[in-house]
C-alpha positions in Angstrom: 23.6 -1.4 -2.6 22.8 1.4 -0.2 23.9 2.1 3.4 20.6 2.6 5.1 18.9 2.1 8.5 16.3 -0.2 7.0 16.0 -3.6 8.7 14.2 -6.2 6.7 13.7 -9.8 7.7 14.4 -12.7 5.3 11.2 -14.8 5.4 12.2 -17.3 2.9 9.6 -15.9 0.4 10.9 -14.9 -3.0 9.9 -11.4 -4.1 9.4 -10.8 -7.8 11.8 -7.8 -8.2 13.7 -7.2 -11.5 17.1 -8.8 -11.8 20.0 -6.8 -10.3 21.1 -5.4 -13.7 17.7 -3.7 -14.1 17.9 -2.2 -10.6 20.6 0.3 -11.5 17.9 2.8 -12.6 15.4 4.8 -10.6 12.0 3.4 -9.7 8.6 5.0 -8.7 6.6 3.3 -6.0 2.9 3.8 -5.9 2.4 4.1 -2.1 -0.7 4.4 0.0 0.7 4.4 3.5 -0.6 0.9 4.2 1.6 -2.0 5.3 2.2 -3.6 1.9 3.3 -0.5 0.0 5.3 0.8 3.0 7.3 -2.4 3.3 7.7 -2.5 -0.5 9.1 1.1 -0.4 11.7 0.1 2.1 12.5 -3.0 0.1 13.0 -1.0 -3.0 15.3 1.5 -1.2 17.7 -1.4 -0.6 17.7 -2.4 -4.3 17.5 0.9 -6.4 19.7 4.0 -6.4 16.7 6.3 -6.3 13.1 5.6 -5.2 10.2 8.0 -5.9 7.2 7.5 -3.6 4.0 8.5 -5.5 0.7 9.0 -3.7 -2.5 9.5 -5.7 -5.1 11.7 -3.8 -8.6 11.0 -5.0 -10.8 12.5 -2.3 -11.7 9.5 -0.2 -12.5 9.7 3.5 -9.4 8.1 4.8 -6.8 10.0 2.8 -6.1 12.8 5.4 -5.2 10.3 8.1 -3.4 8.1 5.5 -1.2 11.0 4.4 -0.5 12.0 8.0 0.8 8.5 8.8 2.7 8.2 5.5 4.6 11.5 6.0 5.6 10.2 9.5 6.7 6.9 8.1 8.9 8.5 5.4 10.4 10.8 8.0 11.2 7.8 10.3 12.9 5.9 7.4 15.1 9.1 7.0 16.7 8.1 3.7 16.9 11.4 1.7 19.8 10.2 -0.4 17.7 7.2 -1.7 14.1 8.0 -1.2 13.0 11.2 -3.0 10.5 13.6 -1.6 6.9 12.4 -1.6 5.0 13.1 -4.9 1.3 13.8 -4.4 -0.9 13.8 -7.5 -4.6 14.6 -7.5 -7.1 12.5 -9.3 -10.5 13.5 -7.8 -13.3 11.0 -8.1 -16.3 12.9 -6.7 -18.0 13.2 -10.1 -17.6 9.4 -10.6 -18.2 8.0 -7.1 -20.9 10.4 -5.9 -22.1 9.2 -2.4 -20.2 5.9 -2.5 -19.3 4.7 1.0 -15.6 5.6 0.3 -16.6 9.3 0.1 -19.7 9.5 2.3 -18.6 7.3 5.1 -22.0 5.6 5.2 -22.1 1.9 4.9 -18.4 1.3 5.3 -17.6 -2.4 5.1 -17.4 -3.7 8.7 -14.9 -6.1 10.3 -15.0 -9.6 8.9 -16.8 -8.8 5.6 -15.4 -10.3 2.4 -12.7 -8.5 0.4 -15.1 -8.0 -2.4 -17.0 -5.5 -0.2 -14.2 -3.0 -0.4 -14.1 -2.9 -4.2 -13.5 0.6 -5.6 -14.6 0.7 -9.3 -11.7 1.2 -11.6 -9.3 2.1 -8.7 -6.2 0.8 -10.4 -7.1 2.4 -13.8 -7.2 5.8 -12.1 -4.1 5.3 -10.0 -1.9 3.8 -12.8 -2.9 6.3 -15.5 -1.7 9.3 -13.4 1.3 7.5 -12.0 2.5 6.2 -15.4 2.2 9.7 -16.9 4.3 11.1 -14.1 6.9 8.4 -14.8 6.9 9.4 -18.4 7.4 13.1 -17.6 10.3 12.3 -15.2 12.1 9.6 -17.2 11.3 6.7 -14.9 10.4 3.5 -16.7 9.8 1.2 -13.6 6.7 1.6 -11.4 6.1 -0.7 -8.4 2.9 -1.4 -6.6 1.9 -3.9 -3.9 -1.1 -6.1 -4.7 -1.0 -9.4 -2.8 -2.0 -12.9 -3.7 -5.4 -12.7 -2.1 -6.5 -9.7 -4.2 -9.7 -10.8 -5.9 -10.3 -7.8 -8.2 -10.2 -7.7 -12.0 -7.9 -4.7 -12.1 -5.2 -6.6 -10.1 -4.4 -9.4 -12.6 -1.1 -9.8 -14.6 -3.0 -9.3 -17.8 -4.5 -6.0 -16.6 -1.1 -4.6 -15.5 0.5 -5.6 -18.8 -2.3 -4.0 -20.7 -2.1 -0.8 -18.7 1.6 -0.5 -19.2 1.2 -1.1 -22.9 -1.7 1.3 -23.6 -0.2 4.2 -21.6 3.2 3.5 -23.2 1.6 3.6 -26.7 -0.1 6.9 -25.9 3.1 8.6 -25.0 5.6 6.6 -27.1 7.3 5.2 -24.0 7.9 1.8 -22.4 7.0 1.0 -18.8 7.4 -2.0 -16.6 4.9 -2.4 -13.8 6.7 -4.3 -10.9 4.6 -6.3 -8.4 7.2 -7.9 -6.1 4.6 -9.3 -3.6 2.0 -10.6 -6.0 2.4 -14.1 -4.7 2.6 -13.2 -1.0 0.0 -12.9 1.7 -0.1 -10.1 4.3 1.5 -12.2 7.0 4.6 -12.6 4.9 4.8 -8.9 4.2 4.5 -8.1 8.0 7.2 -10.6 8.8 9.4 -9.1 6.1 8.9 -5.6 7.6 9.0 -6.5 11.3 12.0 -4.2 11.8 10.3 -1.2 10.2 8.2 1.4 11.9 4.9 -0.4 11.0 3.1 1.5 13.8 3.3 4.5 11.4 1.4 2.7 8.6 -2.3 3.2 8.1 -4.9 0.7 6.9 -8.3 2.0 8.2 -11.1 3.0 5.8 -13.2 4.8 8.5 -10.7 6.7 10.7 -11.9 8.4 13.8 -11.6 12.1 14.4 -8.1 12.0 15.8 -6.9 10.0 12.7 -6.6 6.7 14.5 -7.6 3.3 13.2 -11.3 2.8 14.0 -11.1 -0.9 15.0 -14.5 -1.5 13.3 -13.9 -1.6 9.6 -12.9 -4.5 7.4 -9.4 -3.1 6.9 -8.7 -2.8 10.6 -9.9 -6.4 11.0 -7.6 -7.5 8.1 -4.7 -5.7 9.7 -5.2 -7.1 13.2 -5.7 -10.6 11.9 -2.5 -10.5 9.8 -0.4 -9.4 12.8 -2.0 -12.2 14.8 -1.3 -14.8 12.1 2.3 -13.5 11.7 2.8 -14.2 15.4 3.9 -10.5 16.1 2.5 -7.9 18.5 0.2 -5.5 16.7 1.5 -1.9 17.4 -1.6 -0.2 16.0 -3.5 2.3 18.1 -7.1 1.3 17.5 -9.9 3.5 18.8 -11.7 0.3 20.0 -10.7 -3.3 20.2 -10.9 -5.3 16.9 -13.2 -8.3 17.2 -11.3 -11.3 15.8 -12.2 -14.9 15.5 -9.5 -17.3 16.8 -9.9 -21.1 16.5 -13.6 -20.8 16.3 -14.0 -18.4 19.2 -14.3 -14.6 19.3 -11.4 -12.7 20.7 -10.4 -9.0 20.9 -7.2 -7.3 19.8 -7.0 -4.4 22.3 -6.1 -0.8 21.7 -2.4 -0.3 21.7 -0.4 2.7 23.0 
């Protein structure tokens, strides 16, 4: 559809995008700066005439580093004719989350802990409410986000997304479709799909160090490093310290990258 510099790899996995006839309209992409939403944004830019990246800033400890990386990633894609300027919406959660680890930095889930440990209460309720209202005010009916198959949380189910689209649509007399193209994928497939993208500019860490690098200690750094390893690709991430991974029953380290 568009002449772009984006290089995506066909992995054989089928993404659940709308049919081509529905891709003639603009789409908003809920983006965090992580691998999944970054690859999804590039994927959308090859399918839709106009893509609006939307970032919801809630006041969590990693957002400064995340936004720094996200801006660099968008600049590297360099597609102003397709990808609109980044939209940043504020949805502060200090009065809700208090001294939760996501705000205080104390007790951040460590490498190798289960996914359930990183649960943020009502996260998708907060993000989708703000994003869908932005869509309504800007005449955009499609909103994409990138939950994966392994997501265990109750606010990441098909029923939840359908209900959110319906209730917000009812509130503003509009109709929305929430698109989840990678809902049946695992992170290794997403990394393989985006192997030609500047994935070194994506950010996954939930406890970034002072210079805004990946810490190498938290559960999200572990998940990231393990996914690159499983995908059979070099990990381009600059970790502040090696990530301790378990390979074939033995511990091994993914070293810091330059």
